[in-house]
C-alpha positions in Angstrom: 10.8 1.0 39.5 10.0 -0.6 36.4 12.9 -0.1 33.9 12.0 -0.1 30.4 14.4 -0.6 28.0 13.7 1.7 25.4 15.6 1.3 22.5 16.5 -2.6 22.6 13.9 -4.1 24.6 13.5 -7.7 24.4 10.4 -8.4 26.4 10.3 -11.6 27.1 13.1 -12.3 25.1 13.1 -15.9 24.8 9.0 -16.4 25.3 11.0 -19.0 26.6 11.4 -22.3 24.2 9.8 -20.2 21.5 13.3 -18.7 20.7 16.5 -19.2 22.0 17.7 -16.4 24.4 20.8 -15.4 26.2 20.9 -13.0 29.4 20.2 -10.1 26.7 18.7 -7.4 29.1 21.0 -8.2 31.5 23.8 -7.2 28.9 21.9 -3.4 28.1 21.9 -0.5 29.8 18.4 1.3 30.3 17.9 3.7 27.6 15.1 5.2 30.3 13.2 4.5 32.7 9.5 4.8 33.7 7.6 4.2 37.4 5.0 2.4 37.6 2.6 5.4 38.0 3.8 6.9 34.6 3.2 3.4 32.7 -0.3 3.9 33.4 -0.5 7.6 32.1 -1.6 8.1 28.1 1.2 10.7 28.2 3.9 8.5 28.5 2.5 5.3 27.5 4.0 5.7 24.0 7.4 5.2 25.2 6.3 2.0 25.7 4.8 0.8 22.5 7.1 2.4 20.2 9.3 -0.6 20.4 6.6 -2.9 19.4 6.2 -0.5 16.1 10.1 -0.5 16.0 10.1 -4.1 16.0 8.5 -4.2 12.5 11.5 -2.7 11.2 14.5 -3.5 13.5 14.0 -7.6 13.8 13.7 -8.6 10.3 16.3 -8.9 8.0 17.1 -9.7 4.2 17.0 -13.7 5.2 13.7 -13.1 7.5 11.7 -10.6 5.8 8.5 -9.9 7.3 7.0 -9.5 3.8 7.8 -13.2 3.3 9.3 -12.6 -0.3 11.4 -15.3 0.3 8.7 -17.8 0.6 7.1 -16.3 -2.3 9.6 -17.8 -4.7 7.9 -21.3 -3.9 5.1 -19.8 -6.4 5.1 -19.4 -10.1 5.9 -16.1 -10.1 9.5 -15.9 -9.5 12.7 -18.4 -8.6 14.7 -17.3 -5.6 17.9 -16.2 -7.7 21.2 -15.5 -6.4 24.4 -16.1 -7.9 24.1 -20.3 -7.9 22.1 -23.0 -6.2 24.5 -23.0 -3.2 23.4 -19.5 -2.5 20.8 -19.8 -0.4 20.6 -23.3 -0.6 17.9 -24.1 1.7 15.3 -21.5 -0.1 16.1 -23.4 -3.5 15.2 -26.4 -1.7 11.9 -24.8 -0.8 11.4 -23.5 -4.5 12.0 -26.9 -6.0 9.8 -28.9 -3.3 12.5 -31.2 -2.7 15.7 -31.6 -0.1 13.8 -29.4 2.7 14.7 -30.5 6.3 12.8 -29.2 9.9 16.4 -28.5 10.5 17.2 -25.8 7.7 18.0 -22.5 9.2 15.3 -20.2 7.6 12.8 -21.6 9.0 13.8 -21.2 12.7 15.4 -17.8 11.9 11.7 -16.5 10.7 9.6 -18.1 13.6 12.2 -16.7 16.3 12.0 -13.1 14.7 8.3 -13.0 14.5 8.0 -14.4 18.1 10.9 -11.9 19.3 8.2 -9.6 17.4 5.5 -10.8 19.5 7.0 -10.6 22.7 7.3 -7.0 22.0 3.6 -6.6 21.6 2.6 -8.7 24.1 4.9 -6.4 27.0 2.9 -3.3 25.5 -0.7 -5.0 25.9 0.5 -5.6 29.2 1.3 -2.6 30.7 -1.7 -1.0 28.8 -3.9 -3.3 31.0 -2.4 -1.4 33.9 -3.7 1.7 32.5 -7.3 3.8 33.0 -9.3 1.3 30.7 -11.8 4.1 30.4 -9.3 6.8 28.7 -9.7 7.3 25.1 -6.1 7.2 24.4 -5.5 3.5 26.2 -8.3 1.9 24.1 -6.8 3.1 21.0 -3.4 2.3 21.5 -4.6 -1.0 22.7 -6.4 -1.7 19.4 -2.8 -0.6 17.7 -1.0 -3.5 19.9 -3.9 -5.8 18.9 -3.6 -5.0 15.2 0.5 -5.7 15.7 -0.1 -8.8 17.6 -2.7 -10.0 14.8 0.0 -9.0 12.2 2.6 -11.5 14.0 0.3 -14.2 14.1 -1.3 -14.0 10.5 2.1 -14.1 9.3 3.4 -17.0 11.2 0.0 -18.9 10.5 0.5 -18.8 6.7 4.0 -19.9 6.8 3.7 -22.8 9.5 -0.1 -23.3 10.1 0.2 -25.0 13.4 1.3 -22.1 15.9 1.5 -21.2 19.6 -0.6 -17.9 19.9 0.9 -16.0 22.7 -2.4 -13.9 23.2 -3.1 -13.8 27.1 -2.1 -10.9 29.6 0.7 -11.3 31.9 1.9 -14.8 30.8 4.8 -16.5 33.0 7.3 -18.8 32.1 5.0 -21.5 32.9 2.6 -20.4 30.7 5.2 -20.5 27.7 6.8 -23.5 28.1 3.1 -25.0 28.5 2.4 -23.6 25.1 0.8 -25.9 22.1 0.6 -25.3 18.9 -2.9 -27.4 18.6 -4.5 -25.0 21.4 -6.8 -24.2 18.5 -8.1 -26.1 15.6 -7.1 -24.5 12.1 -10.5 -22.5 12.2 -10.5 -21.6 15.7 -6.8 -20.2 15.0 -7.9 -17.7 12.4 -11.0 -16.8 14.7 -8.0 -15.6 17.6 -6.3 -13.6 14.9 -9.8 -12.3 14.0 -10.7 -11.6 17.7 -7.6 -9.1 18.2 -8.8 -6.9 15.0 -12.4 -6.8 16.1 -11.3 -5.4 19.1 -8.7 -2.8 17.3 -11.4 -2.1 14.6 -14.0 -1.3 17.4 -11.6 1.3 18.9 -9.6 2.5 15.9 -10.0 6.2 14.4 -10.6 6.8 10.8 -7.4 8.7 10.8 -4.2 8.7 12.2 -2.3 11.9 12.3 1.1 9.8 12.8 0.4 7.8 9.6 2.2 4.2 11.0 -0.3 3.7 13.4 -3.3 1.7 11.9 -6.8 3.3 11.2 -10.4 1.7 11.6 -9.9 0.9 7.2 -6.4 -0.7 8.3 -8.4 -2.7 10.7 -11.7 -3.4 7.9 -8.9 -4.5 5.8 -7.4 -7.1 8.0 -10.3 -8.4 9.1 -11.3 -9.0 5.3 -7.9 -10.5 4.4 -8.4 -13.0 7.6 -12.0 -13.9 7.0 -11.2 -15.0 3.4 -8.3 -17.0 4.6 -10.4 -18.5 6.8 -13.5 -19.2 4.6 -11.5 -21.4 2.8 -11.9 -24.5 5.8 -9.1 -26.8 5.9 -10.7 -28.9 8.7 -8.9 -32.5 8.3 -5.7 -32.0 10.7 -4.5 -35.1 8.6 -4.0 -33.0 5.5 -4.1 -29.6 3.9 -7.0 -29.6 1.7 -9.8 -27.2 1.3 -12.8 -29.1 2.7 -15.3 -26.5 2.1 -15.8 -22.5 1.7 -17.8 -21.1 4.2 -20.4 -18.5 2.9 -20.7 -16.8 6.8 -16.9 -15.9 6.3 -17.4 -14.7 2.8 -20.4 -12.4 4.0 -17.8 -11.0 6.4 -15.5 -10.4 3.8 -18.4 -8.0 2.0 -19.2 -6.6 5.2 -15.4 -5.5 5.8 -14.9 -4.1 1.9 -18.0 -2.0 2.0 -16.6 0.9 0.0 -18.5 3.1 3.1 -15.4 2.5 5.2 -12.6 3.3 2.6 -13.9 6.8 1.8 -10.9 8.4 2.2 -9.1 5.7 -0.3 -8.7 4.8 -3.5 -6.5 3.6 -6.7 -3.5 5.3 -7.7 -3.6 6.5 -11.5 -0.5 4.9 -11.8 0.3 1.2 -9.9 4.0 2.3 -9.8 3.1 5.3 -7.5 2.5 2.9 -4.6 6.0 1.6 -4.9 7.7 5.3 -4.9 10.2 6.6 -2.1 9.5 10.5 -2.5 7.5 12.0 0.1 4.6 12.8 -2.7 4.1 9.4 -3.0 4.3 7.5 0.4 1.3 6.8 2.1 -0.8 7.8 -1.0 -4.7 7.2 -1.4 -4.1 3.4 -2.2 -2.0 2.9 0.8 -4.3 1.6 3.9 -1.2 0.4 6.2 2.7 0.5 5.5 5.4 -0.4 7.1 7.2 2.8 7.8 11.2 3.1 7.3 13.4 6.3 7.6 16.1 8.2 6.7 18.2 10.6 8.4 17.0 9.8 11.6 20.2 10.0 13.8 21.1 6.5 13.4 23.9 5.5 11.6 21.7 4.7 8.2 18.3 5.6 9.6 15.7 3.2 9.9 16.4 1.6 6.3 14.1 -1.3 4.8 17.5 -4.2 4.8 14.9 -7.0 4.4 15.0 -6.3 0.5 18.3 -5.6 0.1 18.9 -9.4 -1.1 16.5 -8.2 -4.2 18.9 -5.6 -5.7 20.1 -6.6 -9.2 23.4 -6.5 -10.5 23.3 -2.7 -11.9 26.5 -1.7 -14.1 28.7 0.8 -12.7 26.5 1.4 -10.0 26.3 -2.0 -7.9 27.9 -5.0 -9.9 27.8 -7.0 -7.1 23.8 -7.0 -6.5 22.8 -10.1 -4.9 20.1 -10.2 -7.5 17.3 -12.6 -5.3 13.4 -12.8 -6.1 13.7 -13.4 -9.9 10.5 -12.6 -11.9 9.6 -16.1 -13.6 9.3 -16.5 -17.2 5.5 -17.9 -16.5 4.7 -14.3 -14.8 6.2 -12.1 -17.4 3.8 -14.5 -20.1 0.8 -14.2 -18.2 0.8 -10.3 -18.9 0.1 -11.3 -22.5 -2.9 -10.3 -24.0 -5.4 -11.2 -26.9 -7.0 -9.2 -29.8 -9.7 -8.1 -27.0 -7.0 -7.2 -24.6 -7.9 -9.5 -21.8 -5.3 -12.2 -20.8 -4.3 -14.5 -23.5 -4.8 -18.4 -23.3 -1.5 -19.6 -24.7 -1.1 -22.7 -26.5 2.1 -24.9 -26.8 2.8 -23.1 -29.8 2.8 -19.4 -27.8 6.1 -17.6 -27.8 7.3 -16.4 -24.6 7.2 -12.7 -24.7 10.0 -10.6 -25.2 10.4 -6.3 -26.0 10.0 -6.0 -29.4 7.5 -8.8 -30.7 4.2 -8.0 -32.1 2.5 -9.6 -28.7 0.3 -7.3 -27.0 0.9 -7.2 -23.3 -0.8 -5.7 -20.2 1.3 -2.5 -19.0 1.5 -3.2 -15.5 4.5 -5.6 -16.9 6.4 -3.2 -17.3 5.9 -1.6 -13.5 6.4 -5.1 -11.8 9.1 -6.5 -14.0 12.4 -5.4 -15.2 12.6 -6.8 -18.7 15.3 -6.8 -20.9 15.5 -3.9 -23.6 13.5 -1.6 -21.3 15.5 0.9 -18.5 15.7 -0.5 -15.0 13.8 1.5 -12.2 12.8 3.8 -15.5 15.6 5.4 -15.9 17.4 5.1 -19.4 20.9 5.3 -17.6 20.1 2.0 -16.8 19.2 -0.5 -20.0 18.6 -3.9 -19.2 20.1 -6.6 -21.3 20.1 -10.2 -21.6 23.9 -9.9 -20.7 26.2 -11.0 -17.4 26.3 -7.8 -16.1 22.6 -7.7 -15.6 22.6 -11.5 -14.4 24.7 -12.5 -10.9 24.4 -15.9 -12.2 25.3 -15.5 -15.6 21.4 -16.2 -16.9 20.6 -19.3 -14.9 17.4 -17.6 -13.1 16.7 -15.3 -16.0 17.7 -12.0 -16.7 14.0 -10.1 -15.5 14.1 -8.3 -12.5 11.9 -7.5 -9.6 11.0 -3.7 -9.5 8.7 -3.0 -7.0 11.2 -3.4 -4.1 13.6 -1.3 -5.8 14.6 2.7 -6.1 16.3 4.6 -9.2 19.6 4.3 -8.4 19.4 8.4 -9.4 18.4 8.6 -6.0 21.4 7.1 -4.0 21.9 9.0 -0.9 18.3 10.5 -1.1 16.4 7.5 -0.7 18.7 4.8 -1.5 21.7 4.1 0.5 24.6 1.8 0.3 25.3 0.5 3.6 27.6 -2.0 4.1 28.0 -2.7 0.5 24.2 -3.5 0.5 21.3 -1.2 -0.7 18.8 -0.3 1.5 15.8 2.2 1.2 13.7 4.5 3.1 10.8 3.4 1.0 8.0 2.2 2.9 6.1 -1.6 2.6 2.8 -1.2 1.8 0.6 -3.9 3.6 -2.9 -3.1 2.4 -3.7 -1.5 -0.3 -7.0 0.0 -1.8 -6.8 -2.4 -5.0 -6.3 -5.6 -2.9 -9.5 -4.7 -1.0 -11.3 -4.6 -4.0 -10.3 -7.8 -5.0 -10.9 -9.3 -1.7 -14.6 -7.9 -2.1 -14.7 -9.5 -5.9 -13.3 -13.0 -4.6 -16.2 -13.0 -2.0 -18.8 -12.0 -4.6 -17.3 -14.6 -6.9 -17.7 -17.1 -4.3 -21.3 -16.5 -3.3 -22.3 -16.6 -6.9 -22.6 -12.8 -7.3 -20.3 -12.9 -10.8 -21.9 -9.4 -12.2 -20.6 -7.8 -9.1 -17.3 -10.1 -8.7 -16.6 -8.8 -12.6 -17.6 -4.9 -12.0 -15.0 -4.7 -9.2 -12.5 -6.4 -11.2 -13.2 -4.0 -13.9 -12.2 -1.5 -11.4 -9.1 -2.4 -11.5 -8.4 -3.2 -14.8 -9.6 0.1 -16.0 -7.0 1.8 -13.8 -4.5 -0.4 -15.8 -6.0 0.6 -18.9 -5.6 4.4 -18.0 -1.7 3.2 -17.8 -1.0 3.0 -21.4 -1.6 6.7 -21.6 -0.7 8.1 -18.2 1.9 6.2 -16.3 5.3 6.1 -15.8 5.7 3.5 -19.1 2.9 4.8 -21.1 6.0 6.4 -24.0 7.2 2.6 -23.8 5.3 1.9 -27.5 7.0 4.6 -28.9 10.8 4.5 -27.3 11.0 0.4 -27.1 8.2 -1.4 -29.3 6.2 -2.9 -27.1 2.5 -3.3 -27.7 -0.2 -2.2 -25.2 -3.8 -3.9 -25.2 -5.8 -4.1 -22.1 -9.3 -4.0 -21.6 -12.3 -4.7 -18.9 -14.2 -7.9 -19.2 -18.0 -7.7 -21.1 -20.8 -10.0 -20.8 -21.8 -12.7 -18.3 -19.9 -15.1 -16.3 -20.7 -18.4 -14.4 -19.6 -18.8 -10.9 -16.3 -20.8 -12.3 -15.5 -18.5 -15.2 -16.0 -15.5 -12.6 -13.3 -17.4 -9.9 -11.0 -17.8 -12.6 -11.1 -13.7 -13.6 -10.6 -12.9 -9.9 -7.5 -15.2 -9.7 -6.2 -14.6 -12.5 -6.5 -10.2 -11.7 -4.8 -11.0 -8.6 -1.9 -12.5 -9.8 -1.4 -9.6 -12.4 -2.1 -6.9 -9.6 -0.1 -8.1 -7.1 2.5 -9.8 -8.3 5.6 -9.8 -6.6 4.0 -8.5 -3.8 4.8 -12.1 -1.9 0.7 -13.3 -1.9 0.7 -15.6 -5.0 2.0 -18.6 -2.9 -0.4 -18.1 -0.2 -3.2 -17.6 -2.7 -2.7 -20.7 -4.0 -2.4 -22.2 -1.3 -5.5 -20.6 0.4 -7.8 -21.8 -3.2 -6.6 -25.3 -2.4 -4.7 -24.6 -6.4 -1.1 -24.9 -5.0 0.0 -28.5 -6.1 -2.1 -28.2 -9.4 -0.8 -24.9 -10.6 3.0 -25.4 -9.0 3.4 -29.1 -10.4 2.1 -27.6 -13.9 4.7 -24.5 -13.7 7.5 -27.4 -13.0 6.7 -29.3 -15.9 6.5 -26.2 -18.4 8.9 -24.1 -16.5 11.7 -26.9 -16.1 12.4 -26.6 -20.4 13.5 -23.6 -20.0 15.2 -23.0 -16.4 17.4 -26.7 -16.2 17.5 -25.8 -12.2 13.9 -26.9 -11.7 14.2 -30.1 -13.2 13.5 -32.7 -11.0 10.9 -30.4 -9.1 8.0 -31.6 -7.3 5.2 -30.0 -5.3 3.7 -32.7 -2.9 0.2 -32.1 -1.6 -0.5 -32.2 1.9 3.1 -31.3 2.7 4.3 -28.4 0.7 1.6 -26.0 1.5 3.2 -25.2 4.8 6.9 -25.1 6.2 8.1 -27.8 8.8 7.8 -26.6 12.5 11.4 -25.9 12.9 13.4 -28.5 14.7 14.9 -26.6 17.4 11.2 -25.6 18.1 9.8 -29.1 18.4 12.8 -30.0 20.6 12.3 -27.1 23.1 8.3 -27.6 23.3 8.8 -30.5 26.0 6.4 -32.4 23.8 3.6 -30.0 23.5 3.9 -29.3 19.7 2.8 -31.4 16.9 4.8 -31.6 13.7 2.5 -30.3 10.3 1.2 -33.1 7.8 3.3 -34.5 5.2 5.9 -37.0 7.0 8.4 -34.3 8.2 
C-alpha cells in the first residue's frame, strides 16, 4: 500500500541537496491512504494532484512570494520600503546593487520553496505515469502538472538563470545528488520549460470547470512568454548580455498569441477589475490563469494570500502597524505623466515631479496602480492618503506612495481581507497571465520582427482601454473631486522598428507596473544596467538611501546561486558570472 499525505505531503521533500530536509514524512500522520490500484484510477487521481496545486498557496510566504514582488524592487518601479534599511536588509542591498552575499537568507529561502513545490509536482507526474495513458482525464491531468512544473522552473530561471531541472520520471536519491545546474545551456533551459508547456497545450481543454486549472489559452500565453524570454539570447556563458534576438522564437510568440486562441478572453472595461476580491470580478474575462486563494474553507484563516501581507501600508485607525513594503517609486509615478497629445511625456531636467493638484496631465492608470497622497486609499474616501507619518512606516524615508494592486479596501475586513496574527491577508486571487499581457507580448514580437504598424495597433488596444477609464472607471471622478487632469490617447502616424520597440517597452511598464514584471523585462531586453543606473543617478537626489547604488552589468541581472546549495551540490553546481 502506498500512503499519500494529502494535507502535508512533502514528496521528495529534500530533493536531496536542493533543499534542507528533516524526517518530515516520518513525523506526519497520514491524512488519507490510497492503494496502488486507486492511484491509477482517474476517479481518485485528484486526491494526489491537489497537493501540487496547494503548494502554490501554502509553500510561499511573505518573504518568499511566488509573485516575486520582493525581487521586482530591484527595478525603477519600486523601493523595498519597510521601517528602515535594516528591515529586510538583504532586499535593500539588492535594490542598491551592493553588499549582496551568496549567504543572504532570501536566496536560499526562495530557492528551497520553489523546489519543495516542484517536488510535489514531480511526485504527481510520477503517479500519473502509472495510470492508463489512453485515458483523457489522465492525459489532461498530466498536462496540468507539466504546466505547474513549467511555472516553478520558469520563476527559478528568471531569478537564478543557472538552475537544476527536476524533469525526469521516478528520480532517485542518486539522481538528485548528481544534478547539475549547467546540464543545459541557457537556450536549452528555456526549451525544457517549453517542452512541458507544449505537452500541456496539446491536451488541455479550452474551458475548465474549476477555475484554478490551466486551460489551453493559459498554456498558450505561457508558451508565448517563455518564447519571448528565449528569443533574447544570452549565448555567452561568461556574461548576461543579450547577444542576439531570434526571429524563429519571435514567430512562436506570434503563433501563441493568435487572437483565435483567446476567444473567451478580453480586456476589462476598468483595469482595477483585475485586482478586486469580490466573486463578481475574480476570474474575469481578462484573467487567463490565476492563483486561487480562499476564505471560510474550514481552516483557521482560509487559504488566504499571506505572500502579499508585507505590502499593506500603515492605515490610520485601521492598521497602524502595516509593514509598508513594495513602495512605488517617484520615477514610476512620473512615468504616467502625459503631454499635450495624451502620450507619455518626455521629461527634461526642469520637469516637476507629479503631485495631485498640479496642472500636469496623467494617464488614469496611475491611480489604479499607485496610492497617491491627496487621493483615497483603495478608492475609499474614509481613508484619504497624505504626506504624513501616519501613512508611512518609515516616516517618509521611502516616500508616501502605496501599491494598490495587491491591497483590498479596509471596509471589506472579514469579508475579503482578514487580520491574521496582526497582519493582513486577503482572499483575492493573484492573476499570473492576463489578456493585456498577451496583447503586449504580441506587440513586442511584431515590433522586433519589423512589423511596426501591427505592434502599435496592439499597443493602442491597451491604451484605448486606459483612455475609456477617464470616463468609466473607479477613478473617473478624480478630476472633479481631487483636481487631477487626465489626458491619454492612442499613438498615430508611422514608426520605425526602434521607435515601435520603445513604445512597447513604455506601455508594458505603464500597464503592468507593480505586477513584478518590470525588472525581468529589463533583464530580458538587455536594458537593466543602463535603465537602473540612470534611475539611481536621478532618484538618489530625492531618495538619499539610494546614494552609492550601482547596478553591475553581467552580475546583478541574476541572483547568485545560494551558498548552501553550492556547498551541498557535491561540486555539480556552477556559480553565476559576476565573481560572487
